[in-house]
A tleap script that builds the chain and sets N, CA, C and O, in Angstrom:
source leaprc.protein.ff14SB
mol = sequence {
  NMET ASN LYS SER GLU LEU ILE ASN GLU VAL
  ALA ARG LYS THR GLY LEU SER ARG ARG GLU
  ALA GLU VAL GLY VAL GLN THR MET LEU ASP
  VAL VAL SER GLU GLU LEU SER LYS ASP GLY
  LYS VAL THR LEU THR GLY PHE GLY THR PHE
  ASP VAL GLY GLU ARG LYS GLU ARG THR GLY
  VAL ASN PRO ARG THR GLY GLU PRO ILE LYS
  ILE SER ALA THR LYS MET PRO ARG PHE LYS
  PRO THR ARG ASN LEU ARG THR GLN VAL CLYS
}
set mol.1.N position { 0.852 -1.179 0.000 }
set mol.1.CA position { 0.000 0.000 0.000 }
set mol.1.C position { 0.892 1.233 0.000 }
set mol.1.O position { 1.818 1.341 0.803 }
set mol.2.N position { 0.607 2.151 -0.897 }
set mol.2.CA position { 1.358 3.402 -0.925 }
set mol.2.C position { 0.540 4.507 -0.244 }
set mol.2.O position { -0.565 4.263 0.240 }
set mol.3.N position { 1.089 5.707 -0.214 }
set mol.3.CA position { 0.448 6.816 0.498 }
set mol.3.C position { -0.934 7.132 -0.072 }
set mol.3.O position { -1.880 7.354 0.683 }
set mol.4.N position { -1.054 7.152 -1.393 }
set mol.4.CA position { -2.332 7.451 -2.031 }
set mol.4.C position { -3.383 6.400 -1.679 }
set mol.4.O position { -4.538 6.735 -1.416 }
set mol.5.N position { -2.987 5.145 -1.677 }
set mol.5.CA position { -3.914 4.070 -1.311 }
set mol.5.C position { -4.312 4.177 0.158 }
set mol.5.O position { -5.462 3.914 0.510 }
set mol.6.N position { -3.373 4.558 1.012 }
set mol.6.CA position { -3.676 4.759 2.427 }
set mol.6.C position { -4.705 5.872 2.600 }
set mol.6.O position { -5.659 5.727 3.365 }
set mol.7.N position { -4.515 6.970 1.899 }
set mol.7.CA position { -5.457 8.094 1.974 }
set mol.7.C position { -6.844 7.651 1.529 }
set mol.7.O position { -7.837 7.976 2.179 }
set mol.8.N position { -6.919 6.917 0.432 }
set mol.8.CA position { -8.213 6.428 -0.059 }
set mol.8.C position { -8.884 5.517 0.964 }
set mol.8.O position { -10.095 5.603 1.167 }
set mol.9.N position { -8.118 4.655 1.604 }
set mol.9.CA position { -8.670 3.726 2.598 }
set mol.9.C position { -9.149 4.477 3.841 }
set mol.9.O position { -10.201 4.150 4.391 }
set mol.10.N position { -8.389 5.478 4.288 }
set mol.10.CA position { -8.813 6.297 5.431 }
set mol.10.C position { -10.113 7.019 5.086 }
set mol.10.O position { -11.031 7.064 5.904 }
set mol.11.N position { -10.197 7.578 3.895 }
set mol.11.CA position { -11.416 8.274 3.467 }
set mol.11.C position { -12.603 7.313 3.442 }
set mol.11.O position { -13.689 7.657 3.909 }
set mol.12.N position { -12.405 6.129 2.908 }
set mol.12.CA position { -13.486 5.141 2.808 }
set mol.12.C position { -13.964 4.697 4.189 }
set mol.12.O position { -15.168 4.612 4.431 }
set mol.13.N position { -13.028 4.415 5.095 }
set mol.13.CA position { -13.397 3.889 6.412 }
set mol.13.C position { -13.957 4.947 7.357 }
set mol.13.O position { -14.709 4.616 8.274 }
set mol.14.N position { -13.602 6.212 7.148 }
set mol.14.CA position { -14.053 7.265 8.063 }
set mol.14.C position { -15.212 8.085 7.522 }
set mol.14.O position { -15.876 8.795 8.278 }
set mol.15.N position { -15.462 7.995 6.221 }
set mol.15.CA position { -16.508 8.816 5.622 }
set mol.15.C position { -16.049 10.233 5.330 }
set mol.15.O position { -16.854 11.077 4.937 }
set mol.16.N position { -14.762 10.502 5.520 }
set mol.16.CA position { -14.211 11.815 5.180 }
set mol.16.C position { -14.050 11.920 3.671 }
set mol.16.O position { -14.007 10.911 2.967 }
set mol.17.N position { -13.961 13.146 3.186 }
set mol.17.CA position { -13.630 13.321 1.771 }
set mol.17.C position { -12.177 12.912 1.580 }
set mol.17.O position { -11.407 12.839 2.537 }
set mol.18.N position { -11.815 12.646 0.330 }
set mol.18.CA position { -10.428 12.263 0.063 }
set mol.18.C position { -9.488 13.383 0.495 }
set mol.18.O position { -8.418 13.114 1.040 }
set mol.19.N position { -9.874 14.629 0.260 }
set mol.19.CA position { -9.038 15.781 0.620 }
set mol.19.C position { -8.851 15.865 2.135 }
set mol.19.O position { -7.743 16.114 2.611 }
set mol.20.N position { -9.932 15.659 2.894 }
set mol.20.CA position { -9.830 15.697 4.357 }
set mol.20.C position { -8.933 14.567 4.871 }
set mol.20.O position { -8.129 14.767 5.782 }
set mol.21.N position { -9.078 13.387 4.280 }
set mol.21.CA position { -8.232 12.259 4.678 }
set mol.21.C position { -6.777 12.538 4.336 }
set mol.21.O position { -5.881 12.192 5.105 }
set mol.22.N position { -6.536 13.162 3.183 }
set mol.22.CA position { -5.169 13.496 2.779 }
set mol.22.C position { -4.539 14.470 3.768 }
set mol.22.O position { -3.377 14.313 4.145 }
set mol.23.N position { -5.302 15.471 4.185 }
set mol.23.CA position { -4.800 16.442 5.164 }
set mol.23.C position { -4.481 15.735 6.483 }
set mol.23.O position { -3.450 16.007 7.098 }
set mol.24.N position { -5.351 14.840 6.914 }
set mol.24.CA position { -5.118 14.115 8.161 }
set mol.24.C position { -3.879 13.240 8.111 }
set mol.24.O position { -3.067 13.255 9.036 }
set mol.25.N position { -3.729 12.477 7.033 }
set mol.25.CA position { -2.568 11.594 6.890 }
set mol.25.C position { -1.288 12.417 6.808 }
set mol.25.O position { -0.304 12.096 7.475 }
set mol.26.N position { -1.288 13.475 5.999 }
set mol.26.CA position { -0.085 14.291 5.841 }
set mol.26.C position { 0.285 14.993 7.145 }
set mol.26.O position { 1.465 15.110 7.477 }
set mol.27.N position { -0.721 15.458 7.882 }
set mol.27.CA position { -0.463 16.108 9.166 }
set mol.27.C position { 0.170 15.129 10.146 }
set mol.27.O position { 1.106 15.481 10.864 }
set mol.28.N position { -0.338 13.904 10.177 }
set mol.28.CA position { 0.235 12.887 11.062 }
set mol.28.C position { 1.685 12.621 10.698 }
set mol.28.O position { 2.539 12.546 11.581 }
set mol.29.N position { 1.974 12.478 9.417 }
set mol.29.CA position { 3.347 12.236 8.976 }
set mol.29.C position { 4.255 13.421 9.312 }
set mol.29.O position { 5.401 13.238 9.722 }
set mol.30.N position { 3.732 14.637 9.136 }
set mol.30.CA position { 4.513 15.838 9.455 }
set mol.30.C position { 4.841 15.912 10.944 }
set mol.30.O position { 5.967 16.237 11.320 }
set mol.31.N position { 3.858 15.610 11.788 }
set mol.31.CA position { 4.064 15.665 13.239 }
set mol.31.C position { 5.106 14.633 13.668 }
set mol.31.O position { 5.984 14.941 14.474 }
set mol.32.N position { 5.016 13.412 13.138 }
set mol.32.CA position { 6.001 12.377 13.474 }
set mol.32.C position { 7.388 12.817 13.016 }
set mol.32.O position { 8.358 12.682 13.761 }
set mol.33.N position { 7.490 13.344 11.794 }
set mol.33.CA position { 8.788 13.797 11.268 }
set mol.33.C position { 9.379 14.919 12.108 }
set mol.33.O position { 10.572 14.909 12.409 }
set mol.34.N position { 8.547 15.888 12.490 }
set mol.34.CA position { 9.022 17.005 13.313 }
set mol.34.C position { 9.551 16.511 14.656 }
set mol.34.O position { 10.609 16.944 15.112 }
set mol.35.N position { 8.815 15.609 15.279 }
set mol.35.CA position { 9.225 15.102 16.593 }
set mol.35.C position { 10.534 14.325 16.487 }
set mol.35.O position { 11.407 14.470 17.342 }
set mol.36.N position { 10.680 13.508 15.457 }
set mol.36.CA position { 11.916 12.751 15.280 }
set mol.36.C position { 13.089 13.670 14.971 }
set mol.36.O position { 14.217 13.388 15.376 }
set mol.37.N position { 12.838 14.766 14.259 }
set mol.37.CA position { 13.928 15.694 13.947 }
set mol.37.C position { 14.448 16.392 15.202 }
set mol.37.O position { 15.559 16.923 15.206 }
set mol.38.N position { 13.638 16.390 16.274 }
set mol.38.CA position { 14.060 16.959 17.557 }
set mol.38.C position { 14.566 15.867 18.499 }
set mol.38.O position { 14.648 16.079 19.709 }
set mol.39.N position { 14.905 14.698 17.947 }
set mol.39.CA position { 15.348 13.530 18.721 }
set mol.39.C position { 14.288 13.044 19.699 }
set mol.39.O position { 14.610 12.430 20.716 }
set mol.40.N position { 13.034 13.316 19.393 }
set mol.40.CA position { 11.944 12.859 20.249 }
set mol.40.C position { 11.463 11.489 19.828 }
set mol.40.O position { 12.082 10.819 19.002 }
set mol.41.N position { 10.338 11.082 20.417 }
set mol.41.CA position { 9.734 9.824 20.006 }
set mol.41.C position { 8.226 9.974 20.009 }
set mol.41.O position { 7.674 10.821 20.712 }
set mol.42.N position { 7.569 9.147 19.219 }
set mol.42.CA position { 6.116 9.160 19.108 }
set mol.42.C position { 5.630 7.747 19.396 }
set mol.42.O position { 5.993 6.801 18.698 }
set mol.43.N position { 4.806 7.612 20.429 }
set mol.43.CA position { 4.266 6.309 20.796 }
set mol.43.C position { 2.788 6.273 20.460 }
set mol.43.O position { 2.012 7.105 20.930 }
set mol.44.N position { 2.404 5.307 19.647 }
set mol.44.CA position { 1.006 5.094 19.295 }
set mol.44.C position { 0.575 3.804 19.991 }
set mol.44.O position { 0.896 2.704 19.541 }
set mol.45.N position { -0.150 3.956 21.086 }
set mol.45.CA position { -0.550 2.815 21.901 }
set mol.45.C position { -1.266 1.777 21.041 }
set mol.45.O position { -2.171 2.105 20.275 }
set mol.46.N position { -0.851 0.537 21.179 }
set mol.46.CA position { -1.445 -0.551 20.419 }
set mol.46.C position { -0.859 -0.714 19.031 }
set mol.46.O position { -1.223 -1.645 18.313 }
set mol.47.N position { 0.045 0.178 18.637 }
set mol.47.CA position { 0.649 0.101 17.306 }
set mol.47.C position { 2.163 -0.004 17.388 }
set mol.47.O position { 2.748 -0.983 16.925 }
set mol.48.N position { 2.804 1.013 17.984 }
set mol.48.CA position { 4.254 0.969 18.112 }
set mol.48.C position { 4.839 2.332 18.420 }
set mol.48.O position { 4.116 3.298 18.663 }
set mol.49.N position { 6.168 2.394 18.405 }
set mol.49.CA position { 6.889 3.617 18.747 }
set mol.49.C position { 7.882 3.971 17.654 }
set mol.49.O position { 8.670 3.136 17.212 }
set mol.50.N position { 7.828 5.219 17.230 }
set mol.50.CA position { 8.816 5.780 16.320 }
set mol.50.C position { 9.833 6.516 17.175 }
set mol.50.O position { 9.452 7.309 18.036 }
set mol.51.N position { 11.122 6.270 16.957 }
set mol.51.CA position { 12.152 7.017 17.664 }
set mol.51.C position { 13.388 7.145 16.782 }
set mol.51.O position { 13.393 6.722 15.625 }
set mol.52.N position { 14.433 7.736 17.353 }
set mol.52.CA position { 15.669 7.960 16.603 }
set mol.52.C position { 16.760 7.100 17.212 }
set mol.52.O position { 16.984 7.133 18.422 }
set mol.53.N position { 17.431 6.337 16.379 }
set mol.53.CA position { 18.534 5.497 16.832 }
set mol.53.C position { 19.847 6.006 16.269 }
set mol.53.O position { 19.876 6.695 15.250 }
set mol.54.N position { 20.910 5.666 16.931 }
set mol.54.CA position { 22.251 6.093 16.507 }
set mol.54.C position { 22.969 4.903 15.886 }
set mol.54.O position { 23.095 3.853 16.515 }
set mol.55.N position { 23.435 5.063 14.668 }
set mol.55.CA position { 24.292 4.049 14.054 }
set mol.55.C position { 25.726 4.450 14.332 }
set mol.55.O position { 26.134 5.569 14.019 }
set mol.56.N position { 26.481 3.555 14.909 }
set mol.56.CA position { 27.861 3.854 15.277 }
set mol.56.C position { 28.735 3.990 14.036 }
set mol.56.O position { 28.418 3.476 12.963 }
set mol.57.N position { 29.848 4.700 14.219 }
set mol.57.CA position { 30.847 4.796 13.158 }
set mol.57.C position { 31.371 3.390 12.880 }
set mol.57.O position { 31.561 2.592 13.798 }
set mol.58.N position { 31.598 3.101 11.612 }
set mol.58.CA position { 32.074 1.767 11.270 }
set mol.58.C position { 32.961 1.826 10.034 }
set mol.58.O position { 33.035 2.849 9.354 }
set mol.59.N position { 33.621 0.735 9.761 }
set mol.59.CA position { 34.484 0.645 8.593 }
set mol.59.C position { 33.772 -0.160 7.521 }
set mol.59.O position { 33.251 -1.244 7.782 }
set mol.60.N position { 33.756 0.384 6.312 }
set mol.60.CA position { 33.172 -0.305 5.172 }
set mol.60.C position { 34.240 -0.552 4.126 }
set mol.60.O position { 35.423 -0.308 4.361 }
set mol.61.N position { 33.815 -1.039 2.970 }
set mol.61.CA position { 34.744 -1.320 1.881 }
set mol.61.C position { 34.230 -0.644 0.621 }
set mol.61.O position { 33.066 -0.801 0.251 }
set mol.62.N position { 35.109 0.113 -0.040 }
set mol.62.CA position { 34.772 0.728 -1.316 }
set mol.62.C position { 34.618 -0.403 -2.336 }
set mol.62.O position { 35.575 -1.139 -2.579 }
set mol.63.N position { 33.419 -0.559 -2.947 }
set mol.63.CA position { 33.208 -1.683 -3.851 }
set mol.63.C position { 34.054 -1.622 -5.127 }
set mol.63.O position { 34.316 -2.657 -5.740 }
set mol.64.N position { 34.476 -0.447 -5.527 }
set mol.64.CA position { 35.288 -0.321 -6.749 }
set mol.64.C position { 36.755 -0.644 -6.518 }
set mol.64.O position { 37.403 -1.287 -7.344 }
set mol.65.N position { 37.273 -0.183 -5.370 }
set mol.65.CA position { 38.712 -0.335 -5.130 }
set mol.65.C position { 39.040 -1.406 -4.101 }
set mol.65.O position { 40.173 -1.884 -4.037 }
set mol.66.N position { 38.054 -1.784 -3.299 }
set mol.66.CA position { 38.309 -2.752 -2.242 }
set mol.66.C position { 38.979 -2.143 -1.022 }
set mol.66.O position { 39.277 -2.847 -0.057 }
set mol.67.N position { 39.219 -0.831 -1.062 }
set mol.67.CA position { 39.878 -0.159 0.062 }
set mol.67.C position { 38.899 0.054 1.212 }
set mol.67.O position { 37.716 0.308 0.983 }
set mol.68.N position { 39.389 -0.048 2.446 }
set mol.68.CA position { 38.528 0.252 3.589 }
set mol.68.C position { 38.212 1.749 3.634 }
set mol.68.O position { 39.066 2.587 3.346 }
set mol.69.N position { 36.975 2.062 4.000 }
set mol.69.CA position { 36.562 3.460 4.147 }
set mol.69.C position { 35.860 3.621 5.492 }
set mol.69.O position { 35.280 2.672 6.020 }
set mol.70.N position { 35.921 4.831 6.037 }
set mol.70.CA position { 35.275 5.133 7.311 }
set mol.70.C position { 33.859 5.630 7.017 }
set mol.70.O position { 33.670 6.564 6.238 }
set mol.71.N position { 32.880 5.005 7.640 }
set mol.71.CA position { 31.492 5.435 7.520 }
set mol.71.C position { 31.133 6.117 8.833 }
set mol.71.O position { 31.158 5.489 9.892 }
set mol.72.N position { 30.801 7.397 8.761 }
set mol.72.CA position { 30.530 8.202 9.957 }
set mol.72.C position { 29.284 7.725 10.694 }
set mol.72.O position { 28.394 7.104 10.111 }
set mol.73.N position { 29.243 8.029 11.981 }
set mol.73.CA position { 28.052 7.753 12.785 }
set mol.73.C position { 26.910 8.613 12.256 }
set mol.73.O position { 27.133 9.721 11.771 }
set mol.74.N position { 25.702 8.105 12.351 }
set mol.74.CA position { 24.544 8.846 11.863 }
set mol.74.C position { 23.306 8.472 12.665 }
set mol.74.O position { 23.260 7.416 13.296 }
set mol.75.N position { 22.320 9.328 12.638 }
set mol.75.CA position { 21.045 9.062 13.295 }
set mol.75.C position { 20.072 8.529 12.252 }
set mol.75.O position { 20.047 8.988 11.110 }
set mol.76.N position { 19.273 7.553 12.667 }
set mol.76.CA position { 18.315 6.926 11.769 }
set mol.76.C position { 16.963 6.815 12.465 }
set mol.76.O position { 16.910 6.524 13.659 }
set mol.77.N position { 15.866 7.042 11.735 }
set mol.77.CA position { 14.557 6.798 12.333 }
set mol.77.C position { 14.344 5.296 12.505 }
set mol.77.O position { 14.772 4.493 11.676 }
set mol.78.N position { 13.673 4.934 13.601 }
set mol.78.CA position { 13.375 3.526 13.869 }
set mol.78.C position { 11.899 3.388 14.220 }
set mol.78.O position { 11.254 4.346 14.647 }
set mol.79.N position { 11.384 2.192 14.033 }
set mol.79.CA position { 10.021 1.879 14.454 }
set mol.79.C position { 10.043 0.557 15.193 }
set mol.79.O position { 10.576 -0.434 14.694 }
set mol.80.N position { 9.463 0.543 16.386 }
set mol.80.CA position { 9.353 -0.697 17.151 }
set mol.80.C position { 7.870 -1.006 17.326 }
set mol.80.O position { 7.167 -0.297 18.046 }
set mol.81.N position { 7.392 -2.065 16.665 }
set mol.81.CA position { 5.974 -2.408 16.779 }
set mol.81.C position { 5.649 -2.998 18.147 }
set mol.81.O position { 6.519 -3.553 18.819 }
set mol.82.N position { 4.383 -2.869 18.552 }
set mol.82.CA position { 3.950 -3.494 19.798 }
set mol.82.C position { 3.870 -5.004 19.597 }
set mol.82.O position { 3.842 -5.495 18.469 }
set mol.83.N position { 3.836 -5.712 20.691 }
set mol.83.CA position { 3.719 -7.177 20.631 }
set mol.83.C position { 2.438 -7.563 19.882 }
set mol.83.O position { 2.437 -8.515 19.101 }
set mol.84.N position { 1.363 -6.831 20.120 }
set mol.84.CA position { 0.091 -7.106 19.464 }
set mol.84.C position { 0.217 -6.984 17.941 }
set mol.84.O position { -0.279 -7.843 17.212 }
set mol.85.N position { 0.866 -5.943 17.463 }
set mol.85.CA position { 1.048 -5.762 16.017 }
set mol.85.C position { 1.922 -6.869 15.444 }
set mol.85.O position { 1.635 -7.393 14.367 }
set mol.86.N position { 2.982 -7.225 16.152 }
set mol.86.CA position { 3.853 -8.314 15.677 }
set mol.86.C position { 3.064 -9.615 15.561 }
set mol.86.O position { 3.265 -10.381 14.619 }
set mol.87.N position { 2.169 -9.866 16.512 }
set mol.87.CA position { 1.355 -11.082 16.482 }
set mol.87.C position { 0.391 -11.062 15.300 }
set mol.87.O position { 0.193 -12.090 14.653 }
set mol.88.N position { -0.207 -9.916 15.009 }
set mol.88.CA position { -1.145 -9.805 13.883 }
set mol.88.C position { -0.466 -10.054 12.548 }
set mol.88.O position { -1.086 -10.580 11.624 }
set mol.89.N position { 0.792 -9.684 12.439 }
set mol.89.CA position { 1.519 -9.822 11.175 }
set mol.89.C position { 1.930 -11.267 10.921 }
set mol.89.O position { 2.061 -11.673 9.767 }
set mol.90.N position { 2.133 -12.044 11.969 }
set mol.90.CA position { 2.585 -13.440 11.801 }
set mol.90.C position { 1.606 -14.274 11.044 }
set mol.90.O position { 1.846 -15.461 10.825 }
savepdb mol mol.pdb
quit
């Protein structure tokens, strides 16, 4: 399912217009993105938690030359689903 399909499904299930559903979905995504950009976290009870994780500095290999290269530490968004969601997916 892509974003457009998600918007259509939200509109269908809630009775909102497609435009209203689009605004709701985009606002939710914007709020999650803003919070993560401030190193915060967003917990959706019964669904999961979005947070920011740190990837440590590591050594990689340049695929063209085979030489070792340093890959800097970086922050990455993460999602940890609730046990209930993990069970539903199985």
